[in-house]
GUZATOR-796137 format. One line per 5 residues: number of its first residue (from 1); their letters; for each residue x, y, z of N, C-alpha, C. Coordinates in Angstrom, 1 decimal. Example, Ala and Ser with C-alpha at 12.3 -4.5 7.8 and 13.67 -1.06 7.14 Angstrom:
<recs>
1> AS> 13.2/-5.7/7.8/12.3/-4.5/7.8/13.2/-3.3/7.8 | 12.8/-2.2/7.1/13.7/-1.1/7.1/12.9/0.0/7.9
</recs>
This chain:
<recs>
1> MSGEL> 41.3/38.8/79.9/42.2/39.1/80.1/41.4/40.9/79.2 | 42.6/41.6/79.6/41.9/42.9/79.3/42.8/43.4/78.1 | 43.8/42.8/77.3/43.9/43.6/76.3/43.9/42.9/75.0 | 42.3/41.9/75.1/42.1/41.3/74.2/40.7/42.2/73.4 | 40.5/42.9/72.6/39.6/43.3/72.2/37.9/42.6/72.0
6> PPQIQ> 37.3/43.8/72.2/35.9/42.8/72.3/35.0/42.0/70.9 | 34.3/41.3/71.3/34.3/40.4/70.3/33.4/40.9/69.1 | 32.6/42.1/69.2/32.1/43.6/68.1/33.3/44.1/67.4 | 34.2/44.3/67.9/35.3/44.6/66.9/36.0/43.7/66.5 | 36.7/42.6/67.4/36.8/41.5/66.2/36.2/41.2/64.8
11> NQIAQ> 35.4/40.9/65.6/34.3/40.7/64.1/34.2/42.0/63.1 | 34.2/43.3/63.1/34.4/44.0/62.6/35.8/44.0/61.8 | 36.4/43.2/62.2/38.0/43.6/61.8/38.5/41.9/61.3 | 37.3/40.9/61.4/37.2/39.9/60.6/36.3/40.3/59.1 | 35.7/40.7/59.2/34.8/41.4/58.2/35.3/42.2/57.2
16> LQQLQ> 36.3/43.3/58.0/37.1/44.5/56.9/38.0/43.5/56.5 | 38.4/42.6/56.8/39.7/41.6/56.1/39.2/41.0/54.9 | 37.9/40.4/54.9/37.3/39.7/53.9/36.6/40.6/52.8 | 36.6/41.5/53.5/36.4/42.8/52.4/37.3/42.7/51.4 | 38.4/43.2/51.9/39.6/42.8/51.4/39.9/42.6/50.6
21> QQAQA> 40.0/40.7/51.4/40.1/39.9/50.3/38.7/40.1/48.6 | 37.6/39.8/49.1/37.4/40.5/47.6/36.9/41.1/46.6 | 37.0/42.2/47.8/38.1/43.4/46.6/39.6/42.9/45.8 | 40.1/42.4/46.3/41.2/41.6/45.8/40.6/41.0/45.1 | 40.4/40.1/45.2/39.3/38.9/44.1/38.6/39.9/43.1
26> VITQK> 38.1/40.3/43.1/37.0/41.5/42.0/38.2/42.6/41.2 | 39.1/42.7/42.0/40.1/43.5/41.3/40.9/43.5/40.2 | 41.7/41.3/41.0/42.3/40.8/39.2/40.9/40.3/38.7 | 40.1/39.6/38.8/38.6/39.4/37.2/38.7/40.7/36.9 | 38.7/41.1/37.2/38.3/42.9/36.8/39.6/43.5/35.6
31> SQIEA> 40.8/43.0/35.9/42.2/42.9/35.1/41.9/41.8/33.8 | 41.8/41.0/34.1/41.7/40.3/33.3/40.5/40.3/32.4 | 39.3/40.3/32.9/38.4/41.0/31.4/39.2/42.0/30.6 | 39.2/42.9/31.3/40.2/44.4/30.4/40.9/44.2/28.8 | 42.4/43.1/30.1/43.3/42.4/29.2/42.5/41.4/28.0
36> LLREI> 41.2/40.8/28.0/40.4/39.9/27.4/39.8/40.8/26.4 | 39.2/42.4/26.9/38.8/43.5/26.3/39.7/44.2/25.0 | 40.9/44.1/25.3/42.0/44.5/24.9/42.0/43.8/23.5 | 42.2/42.4/23.6/42.6/41.2/22.6/41.7/41.1/21.6 | 40.6/41.3/22.2/39.4/41.6/21.4/39.3/42.4/20.4
41> EVALT> 39.7/43.6/20.9/39.4/45.2/19.7/41.5/45.0/19.0 | 42.1/44.3/19.5/43.1/44.2/18.1/41.9/43.4/17.4 | 41.6/42.1/17.6/41.1/41.1/16.9/40.7/42.0/16.1 | 39.6/42.4/16.7/38.1/42.8/15.1/38.8/44.6/14.3 | 39.8/44.8/15.0/40.3/46.2/14.2/41.2/45.0/13.2
46> ELERS> 41.7/44.2/13.3/43.4/44.0/12.3/41.7/43.0/11.2 | 40.8/42.1/11.6/40.0/41.6/10.8/39.2/42.0/10.1 | 38.8/43.6/10.6/38.1/44.3/9.8/38.7/45.5/8.4 | 40.2/45.3/9.0/41.1/45.5/7.8/41.0/44.9/6.9 | 40.8/43.3/6.9/41.1/42.6/5.9/40.2/42.3/4.6
51> NEDSV> 40.8/42.3/3.8/39.7/41.7/2.5/39.2/40.2/3.0 | 37.8/41.1/2.0/37.0/39.1/2.3/36.7/38.3/2.0 | 38.6/38.1/1.1/38.6/36.8/0.6/40.0/36.2/1.3 | 40.1/37.0/2.3/41.8/36.9/3.2/41.1/35.6/3.4 | 42.4/35.0/3.9/42.7/32.9/4.9/42.6/33.6/6.2
56> IYKSV> 41.2/33.2/7.1/41.4/33.9/8.2/41.2/32.3/9.1 | 42.3/32.1/10.1/42.2/31.0/10.8/41.6/30.9/12.5 | 41.1/30.5/13.1/40.9/30.5/14.2/41.7/29.6/15.0 | 41.4/30.0/15.8/42.5/28.8/17.1/41.4/28.8/18.1 | 41.5/27.2/17.9/40.4/26.7/18.8/41.3/25.7/19.8
61> GEILF> 41.7/25.8/21.3/42.8/24.9/21.8/43.8/24.9/21.4 | 44.6/23.9/20.9/45.7/23.7/19.9/45.5/23.8/18.2 | 44.4/23.8/18.1/43.9/23.2/16.6/43.4/24.8/15.8 | 44.1/25.0/14.5/43.5/26.2/14.1/42.3/25.7/13.0 | 41.9/26.3/12.9/40.3/26.0/12.1/40.3/27.2/10.5
66> KTGKS> 40.4/27.0/9.8/39.4/28.3/8.9/38.5/28.3/8.7 | 37.9/29.5/9.2/36.7/30.8/8.7/36.3/31.5/7.9 | 35.2/31.8/8.0/34.6/32.9/7.5/35.1/34.3/8.3 | 34.9/35.4/7.5/35.6/36.4/8.0/34.2/37.2/9.2 | 32.8/36.8/8.1/31.5/37.9/8.9/31.1/36.9/9.7
71> ELLEE> 32.0/35.4/9.4/31.5/34.4/10.9/32.3/34.9/12.6 | 33.4/35.4/11.7/34.4/35.3/12.8/33.9/36.8/13.6 | 34.2/37.9/12.9/33.5/39.3/13.2/31.9/39.2/14.1 | 30.8/37.9/14.0/30.0/38.1/14.6/30.1/37.5/16.0 | 31.3/36.5/16.3/31.7/35.8/17.5/32.2/36.8/18.0
76> LKERK> 33.7/37.2/17.4/34.0/38.0/18.2/33.3/39.8/18.8 | 32.2/40.0/17.4/31.2/40.8/18.9/30.7/40.9/19.6 | 29.9/39.3/19.2/29.8/38.6/20.8/30.7/38.5/22.4 | 31.4/37.7/21.9/32.4/38.0/23.2/32.7/39.5/23.9 | 32.6/40.6/22.7/33.4/41.9/23.1/32.0/41.8/24.3
81> DVMEL> 30.9/41.8/23.7/29.5/42.6/24.2/29.3/41.7/25.6 | 29.6/40.4/25.4/29.4/39.3/27.2/30.8/39.9/28.2 | 32.3/40.6/27.7/32.9/40.4/27.9/32.8/41.9/28.8 | 32.3/43.1/27.6/31.6/44.8/28.5/31.1/44.5/29.4 | 29.6/43.4/29.3/29.2/43.0/30.2/29.7/42.8/32.1
86> RQKTM> 30.5/42.2/31.9/31.0/41.1/33.0/31.9/42.1/33.5 | 32.9/43.1/33.0/33.7/44.5/32.9/32.6/45.5/33.8 | 31.6/45.3/33.5/30.4/46.3/33.8/29.6/46.3/35.4 | 29.4/44.5/35.7/28.9/43.6/36.7/30.1/43.9/37.8 | 31.5/43.5/37.1/33.1/43.8/38.2/33.1/45.3/38.9
91> SKQEE> 32.6/46.1/37.8/32.8/47.3/38.7/31.5/48.1/39.6 | 30.3/47.5/39.0/29.6/48.1/39.9/29.8/47.0/41.7 | 30.5/45.3/41.1/30.7/45.2/43.0/32.2/45.6/43.3 | 32.9/45.7/42.9/33.7/46.6/43.5/33.5/47.4/44.2 | 32.0/48.4/43.3/32.3/49.9/44.3/31.1/49.6/45.7
96> RIQGR> 30.1/48.3/45.5/29.6/47.5/46.2/30.4/47.5/47.4 | 31.9/46.6/47.3/32.5/46.6/48.8/33.5/46.9/48.8 | 33.7/48.5/48.0/34.5/49.3/49.0/33.1/50.3/49.4 | 31.7/50.4/49.1/30.8/51.6/49.9/30.6/50.3/51.5 | 30.7/48.6/51.8/30.6/48.2/52.9/31.7/48.3/54.0
101> FTQLQ> 33.0/48.1/52.9/34.0/48.9/53.1/34.5/50.0/54.2 | 34.3/51.3/53.8/33.9/52.9/54.4/32.8/52.7/54.9 | 32.2/52.2/55.0/31.3/52.1/56.5/31.5/51.3/57.5 | 32.5/49.8/57.3/32.1/49.0/58.5/33.6/49.7/59.0 | 34.9/50.4/57.8/36.1/50.9/58.4/35.1/52.5/59.8
106> EQLKQ> 33.9/53.4/59.2/33.3/54.1/60.0/32.5/53.3/61.8 | 32.0/52.6/60.9/31.9/51.6/62.4/33.0/50.8/63.6 | 34.0/50.4/63.0/35.6/50.3/64.1/36.1/51.0/64.7 | 35.8/52.3/63.4/36.3/53.9/64.4/35.5/53.9/65.6 | 34.3/53.8/65.0/33.5/54.5/66.3/33.5/53.6/67.7
111> SLGQM> 33.5/52.3/67.6/33.4/51.2/68.7/34.8/51.0/69.0 | 35.8/51.6/68.5/37.0/51.5/68.6/37.0/52.6/69.8 | 36.4/53.9/69.9/36.4/55.2/70.4/35.4/55.1/71.2 | 34.3/53.9/71.5/33.7/54.0/72.7/34.6/53.2/73.5 | 35.5/51.9/73.8/36.4/51.4/73.8/37.0/52.4/75.7
116> PPKGG> 36.3/51.2/76.5/37.1/52.9/77.6/38.5/52.4/78.1 | 39.9/53.4/78.1/41.0/53.4/78.3/41.4/51.9/79.3 | 42.7/52.3/78.3/43.8/50.5/78.8/44.5/50.7/80.1 | 44.6/50.2/81.1/45.3/50.2/82.5/44.3/50.6/83.6 | 43.1/50.2/83.3/41.9/50.8/84.2/41.9/49.9/85.2
</recs>
């Protein structure tokens, strides 16, 4: 059938679609991480404002536990560090995917440009 695309072009299109899906998944994960980071930063700010003798509770699932300010500060700072690292990793992954996407787009344009005219 002359209306079908060559396998190489079909493969390139499939790869582009797969990269789009990967990019969307990375963007979604990155957004979730950014939201968590904002929550952690708000919690840290409020915790740092509180007095040393304030009663502080930590939520673990459905249960609240009484905790100390210093240990909770330490825990939140560690979570923040982990989330920032994950955010950087997601950003790098997003850049790699975008670079590969651009490269594939160019290859596809070249492949399509080399196709013989239709109707011959």
